[in-house]
Structure formats: C-alpha cells, structure tokens
N, C-alpha and C positions, 0 to 999 in steps of 0.2 A: 661732624659729630664723631665719626670713627677716629679721626686724628686726635681729638681731645681725650677720648677714652683711652687711646693707646698711650698718650703721654701721662695720663693719670695712673694707668697701670704700671708704666715704667717708673714713675716717681714713687709709687708705693713699694715696688720691688726693690728699688735702690735704697730707700730708707730702711727696709727690712734687712737688706744686706749690711748696711751701715751699723745697725744695732747688733747683728750677729758678729761682725768684725770687732766692734767695741767690746763685746762680751769676752772675746778671746784675748784681748790686750791685757797683759799681766799688770797687777797693781804694783806700782813702783814703791809704795810704802808698805808692802806686805812684809811684816817682821817675822813671819813664820819660817821664812827660808832665807838663808844667807849663803851665798856662793863665793868661794875664794879660789884663786888660781895661784899656785906656788911657782914662781919663776916661769911664766908662760912663754917667755922668749926661748926657753930650753925644751919646750914640748916637742915631741917627735914630729908632728905634722899638724899645724894649725895655720896653713897657708892659703892665700887666695890666688896664688899663681906660683909658677916655678921658682921665682925669686920672691921671697916673702916680704910683705910690707907690714909695718906696725899698724896702720889703720885697718888693713885687711884682717890681721890676727885679732885685733880688738873687736871688729864687727862680728867675727865668729864667736868669740867668747861672750859678747853681749847677747847674742842669740841663745846660747846655751844657758846663760844666767836667766834670761827672760823666760825661757821655756820651763826651767825648773820652778821658777816663781809661779808660773801659771798652772802647772800640773801638780805640784807637791801639796797644794791645799786640799786635794782629795784624800791625801794620806796622812797629813799632819793635822792633828786636832787643834781646836781653839785653845790658845794659851801655850801650845807646844812650839818649839823652835827647832828647825832642822838646819844644821850647818854642814855644808858639803864643801870639801877642799879637794880640788883637782891637783894631782901631782904630775900627770902626763895625759896627753890627748894625742891620738893618731887617727885622723879622720879617715873614713872609708875612701878607697881609691887612692891614686897617686898621680903625680905629674911625670910624664914620660918625655924627657928632653930630646930623645932621638927622633921624635915626630917633627921637630924643627919648626921654625917660624912661629906663627901664632898658635900652632898645635901644641907647643910645649907648655902653654899656659892653660890647657884644658885638663881638668881632673878626669882621669880615666878610672871608672869603677869596674873592678873585676873581682872575682872570688879570691884572688891571691892578695888583695889589699883590704882585709876586713877592718871595721872600726874597732878601736881599743880606747877604753877610758879607765884610768887609774885614779881612784879617789878614796878619801877618808870621809867619814860622816859621824855626826853626833846629833842624836835626837834628845832634847831635854823637855821636861814637863814645865808647867807654869810655875812650879815651886823651885825650878832650877836643877832638879834631880835628873841625872842621866837615865833615860829609859832604854836607849840602845845606842851602841856605837861600834864602829869597826872600819875595816879597809876592804875595798873591793877592787878587783881587776876585771872589768866588764869586757867580755869578748863575745862575738857572735860569728862563728865561721860559716854559718848558713844564712847570713844576712841577705843575700841576694834571692833566696828562695821564698822569702816572706812577702805577703801581700802588703803593699803600701798604698794608702788612700791618697797621699799627697806626693805624687811622683815628681812634682816640680820643686820640692823643698830640697836644697842641697845638703841639709843636715838631717834628712829623714832617718838615716840608719843610726846615727848617734842618738837621736830623740827616741827611737824605738828601744835602743839599749837602756836609756834612762827610764823609760816607761816600764820595761820588764824588771829592772832593778827595784823601782819603787813598789811595784805590785808584789814582788817576792819578799822584800824586806819590811815593808810598812803596811801591809794589808790589815794587820791587827793593831798597829800602833795607835790609830785614831780611836779605836774602841777603848784603849787603856785609860 
C-alpha cells in the first residue's frame, strides 16, 4: 500500500511540475513582441565555444527571443506591440584559450567580462501610434554580485539585464 501511495504522490508531483513548466513556455504566436537580430554573425560574443558555430549562435539567439516573448507580456498591454532590434550582444564571461584542450571551450565568468546588450526598441499601440521608442546600451558591471535564482541558466545575466530594462522602461506602458 505504501508503494502505491508513493507512486501516486510522485505522479501528482510530476504532473504539477509539467503544468508549471508548460506555463513558462512562451507562446510562439504572441504578436505582442517581435525580436530582430541585425547581422548576428558580427555580434561581439554569441558563441557556444571558443570557435563559434552557427547552430550554437542560433540556439543562444532563440533563447533570448523566447525569453523576451515570455516576459514582455507583463509590460506590453493587450493590443500593443514591442519590437526589439538587437545590434550587438556580448555574453557574460569569455573563453580563455590559454587553458588549452577542452578547457578552451568553457565559458569563464568573471567580473572583467560583463554582459552587454545593444538594442533599439519601439512600442506601438493598437492604433499603430508609437508610444515609446529608443536605443539602449544595457550594461551591468555588478552582475556577479546579484542574487540569481537559476544558477544553472547560462544566460541568467543577460536575462537579468533584459528584466531590469523592461522594468525601468515599460512599467507604465501597460497602463497607457
């Protein structure tokens, strides 16, 4: 009897986790946010290893796009549209080839390698009128001193930069 109640508890727990994970998956058809990358092959550092690969770069860019789509809904009102155009990305950390061997493909995160995101944005209302637009150079030189809940996410520092930017630029936009 204890075994069946254990499995039932495990099943309930797994289904609850599945529902929580499904809630975090961004809607692919969310028209409130459009993310563009201008010449991503020329970005400072969007690499998955010391020698960059196109699939690795695309995976990083897809994660950034999906993250914006999942988070911007809290700041972009119904009927509004936010277009974010990235012109440069430099991920936190860097590869140190002098480590040699497989160590040269490990991203080393230190204070001297802060995340940097250069972007332009335009927020339009349902009527197509521009509510807010501008360019930002997002930097956080104190990125390593902040508490992060998801320490296993390799893009946690860039996501924190995006969260801070959205909070500061769009906290009132949804109310407009």
